[in-house]
C-alpha positions, -999 to +999 in steps of 0.1 A: +151-626-254+150-636-290+130-665-302+141-694-323+149-689-352+165-655-353+186-642-382+201-611-395+198-600-431+231-583-438+247-574-471+226-598-493+232-627-468+211-644-442+232-649-410+221-673-383+237-698-360+234-736-360+251-764-342+277-764-370+289-729-360+290-739-323+315-766-331+340-741-346+367-722-327+346-691-329+316-710-316+335-722-286+346-686-280+310-676-281+302-702-255+329-688-232+317-652-239+280-660-231+291-681-201+262-694-181+237-677-204+249-697-234+219-720-238+194-692-235+213-666-256+229-686-284+197-683-305+196-645-303+206-616-325+234-606-300+250-640-304+247-638-342+263-603-342+291-615-319+298-646-339+300-628-372+318-597-358+290-573-366+284-540-349+252-540-327+220-536-348+238-542-381+216-554-408+179-562-404+170-584-374+144-610-380+129-639-363+102-665-368+090-688-340+063-706-360+076-733-382+041-745-394+049-733-429+085-732-444+074-703-466+077-681-435+114-686-435+144-678-458+153-707-480+187-709-463+171-716-429+146-741-444+176-761-458+193-760-424+161-773-407+158-801-433+194-812-430+192-812-392+218-784-386+199-772-355+203-805-336+215-799-300+208-763-307+171-753-305+136-767-310+114-753-337+077-749-328+051-765-350+075-784-372+065-819-361+033-837-371+008-840-342+017-876-332+055-868-331+049-835-313+030-853-286+059-876-278+083-845-276+059-828-252+061-857-228+099-855-229+098-817-225+074-819-195+096-844-178+128-824-184+111-792-173+099-807-141+135-815-132+145-779-141+117-765-119+130-784-089+164-767-094+148-734-101+129-736-068+161-743-050+177-713-067+147-691-056+151-702-020+188-693-021+179-659-036+154-653-009+179-662+019+204-637+006+179-609+002+162-616+036+195-619+056+208-586+044+205-558+069+211-531+044+207-495+035+189-483+004+222-477-013+233-513-007+200-528-018+209-530-056+242-546-049+226-573-027+199-580-053+226-583-079+246-607-058+215-627-051+206-629-088+241-639-096+239-668-071+205-678-084+219-679-120+248-701-109+222-727-099+195-722-126+215-717-157+233-751-157+200-768-150+184-749-179+212-761-201+205-797-192+168-792-199+174-774-233+199-800-245+178-829-234+148-816-253+168-805-284+185-839-288+152-858-284+135-834-308+160-838-336+162-875-332+124-876-339+126-849-366+152-870-387+123-891-399+104-871-425+072-890-415+073-871-382+073-837-399+043-817-409+034-825-445+046-791-458+081-799-445+084-833-462 
């Protein structure tokens, strides 16, 4: 899985996705294409390739998960961070000043605790399917696949709620430049 922020350097351009792209027709098609994996995969190179109709492994795939210094990123991405284009999309690590980051961590812990309860329920369902199967070795992979599919049906919507909750809270706090690390002001 790719980290946030991922981008592709392709033909003298920097290609990446923000909430703005998700609100287009192509963005809605991407959401349908990624289905339940949307919240997890929308930040990755595969999603960028799909959105921009690139062949797999086109251009140079890059990512940076540490936002402590804007000089680590292409200027185009720095501008998107500063104008809030990633709201409801993803949460950059090390962008906020310590006090603001602390309040986000509290929100994140609370939202993740709710996700973990659902994840546990999904694991229980997964275990029931696998344990109840009286199967031959040939059928084992099919049963595991079905069990994983059922687990994903429970976990993925819960993960989406977690990710959106944290992203919305983060960008609300990040709007105020006083909450950003000094190098981002």
